Every structure is written in C-alpha cells, then in structure tokens.
N, C-alpha and C positions, 0 to 999 in steps of 0.2 A: 512186684512182679516181673512185671514187662524188661523191667531195667535187668534186672538178676538175669533174665535170659540172652540180651544182649551181650550185658558181661560176659558170660560165658562162652554164647558164639564168638565172639570178637578174642577171648583167649582160645577155643579150640585151632579158632585157625593162624593164629600168631606161633601155636605151640606147633602147628603141622610143618607151617612155612620153617621155624628154626630148625627141625630136626633134619630139613631136607639139606643135605650137604651138596655141595657139588662135585661132579666127576672128579675121583681122584687122580691125579697125577701120573703119567706113566712112569716109571722108575728111571727109565733113562734117560727120562727130560728134566730129570732133577737131581741126577747122580753128581754133577761136576758144576764147577764153574762153566767152564764149555758147553755141556750141554745145554744147560737151562739159557745160557747165552743165545746158544745155536734155535733152542726152542720157541723163544719168544721173536728172532727176524723170521721163522719158518713159519710161522702162526701168522703171523702178519701181512705175508707175500703171496702173492697169486694174480692170475689173469682177471681181465676185467670179469665182472660177473660170476666169476668163481667163488662158493662158497668157505669161506674160511670158518675153521673149526674153532668154532668160538668156546666149545667147552675144555678143550686144550690151553686155550689162549687162558682163559678164566682160571683152571687147576695151577699153573705157575706161579699165582701173584698171592701173595699172604693176605688173610682176610680184610684189613684194614689199608690195603694196596691204595696209592694214588701214582697216577700218569697227569702230567703237568706240562701240556705246552706251552712253550714260551714266546715273544716274539714285542717287535716294535711297533705301537701304535702310529699308522700313520700321518693321522691327524694333528696326535700329541708333541709325534716323537720319544716318547715314554716306552718303555719295555716293563709288560706286564706277564703275569702268569694265571693258570687258572686252572684249578684242580678236579680231576675227575677221577672216579672209581672206575676198574674195569668196565664195568656195565656200562656207564656213559662215554667211555672211549668207545664202546664196538657201536652203540646206537647213533652217534659223531661218524664213526668211520666206516659202515654198512654202506649206507649211500654212495659215498664216494666210490666206496669197491665194485659197488654194480655196475658203474659207468667206465671206471678207471681201472687199467690193471696196475698195480702197485710191488714194488721189487724191493725191499730193504736189504740190504748186506754191510755186513761188518768192513770197514778198511783198514782200522788200528784200533789198538786197545789199551789202557794205563790200568792198571789194578794197585789197589792199595789194599790191606788187610789189615783188620786186627782182631784176633781171636772167632768170634763166628761173626762179624759184620766186615763186608767188603764194599767197597765203593770201585765202581769201576766207569770211564771216560772211555766211551764207544762212540770210534766215531763212523760214521752210516754216510751210504749215497742211496738213493733212490732213483729207480726205473719203473716205467710203465710198462715194459716187457725185460725180458730176460736180456735179448741182444740190444737192448735201445742204448741210446747215452745218457747218465745221470741228468735228472732233471731238478735234483734236490742233493744238496749235502748237510750234514751238521753233526752234531753231539749229542748223543744220549747218554745223561747223568744216570746210571743205575747204582740203585744201593740194594744190596741182597743179603737174605740170613742165611744160615746153615743151624737149624734147630739142631744138631745132632744126628738128624735121620735124612735129611735132604735141602735141597735149596730154595726158598723163598724169594721173589721180586715182593719189595718191597714200595719201591718209590720206580720210577721212569719221569727223568725233567729232563727238556729238551729245549732245542735252538736250535734253527736250521742258520745256515750259511747263508749271509748278503754281500755283495760288494762291496759294502762301508764295515762289514763285519766276517772278514776270511777266515777261514780254521787255520792257527798257527802250525806252521810247520811241523812243532814238536808231536803235535795229535796225528799226523798224518802218518808216524809209524811208528810200531810198536816198542812200549819200553820193555814191557814185563812178559 
C-alpha cells in the first residue's frame, strides 16, 4: 500500500508539472523571421544587474530546442560543442549578466529556406554597454521552424571570432 501511495504521489506531481505550460509568446515576437530574430537578441541584452525577461526568451523556443556554444579548447587545440536547453543557458548566463552588461546585436544575416524550415547565419557583435566598442563578434547559426501559426527557434549554434579564425568578409554583409 505504501508503494502505491508513493507511486500515486509521483504520478500526481508529474502530471501537474507536465500540465504547466511556459508563457505563451507575444504574437509580435513570433510573427515573422525578423521579429523572432529581434526578440532573441533583445531578450538576452541589457545592463549589468538588469533582470532579463526569461519567460519571453523561453517562449521563443521549441520545446526540444538547444543552444550550442562551440569553441577551441586551449589545452587540446580541438573544437568542441556543448548542447544546452534554454533553461541550462539561463542558469549559465544569469550570473554573468548580474556582473556584466551584455548587448548582442546582429551585424549581417544570410537566410536559406525550404518550406517550413529556415537556416539563418547571423553575424553578431557583443558589447558591455550600448555605447561601448564591441568586445566580441561571431556567428550564430539559427535553425527555425514555422509551424503555420508562428516561428520557433529550434537551435542556436555559435562560434566566436578569434584572431586565428576571423569572420570571413561574406558574412559581414547581408546577402538576403
């Protein structure tokens, strides 16, 4: 009987958790490719200590979405990637955003589309404050889905620019 009670309690908790939906996206944020791209960059940008609207951020992502930072390991010289859920990204970024301002803006964009799927190569630059010089640049590779009602971010996969790996000129100007 005790096992049945525990199982029932676990099932009840799991069902209640499953039923809790994330905040619904603002229709303006997900109405077009331009609007969802702007919403992603806006939702992560702000002054040091400024609370980000993480509910807005999460509302842009597909339920199985991944954010994948990549980079070169200084010790091995090999490139690696780490897949994060939007929640993982938030828990890693929040402590940094408490101490440092972070503004990421799009410099250029290349878009490839087939049906409901879109790939965007989005060249970015990052600043600690709006008027500062950029401290970093790189390319965000977005994979997006239009389900017929709205746009979803499925993946953001990125690599920062380094002296050994400068951003090629063709990715510093818009193609589309």
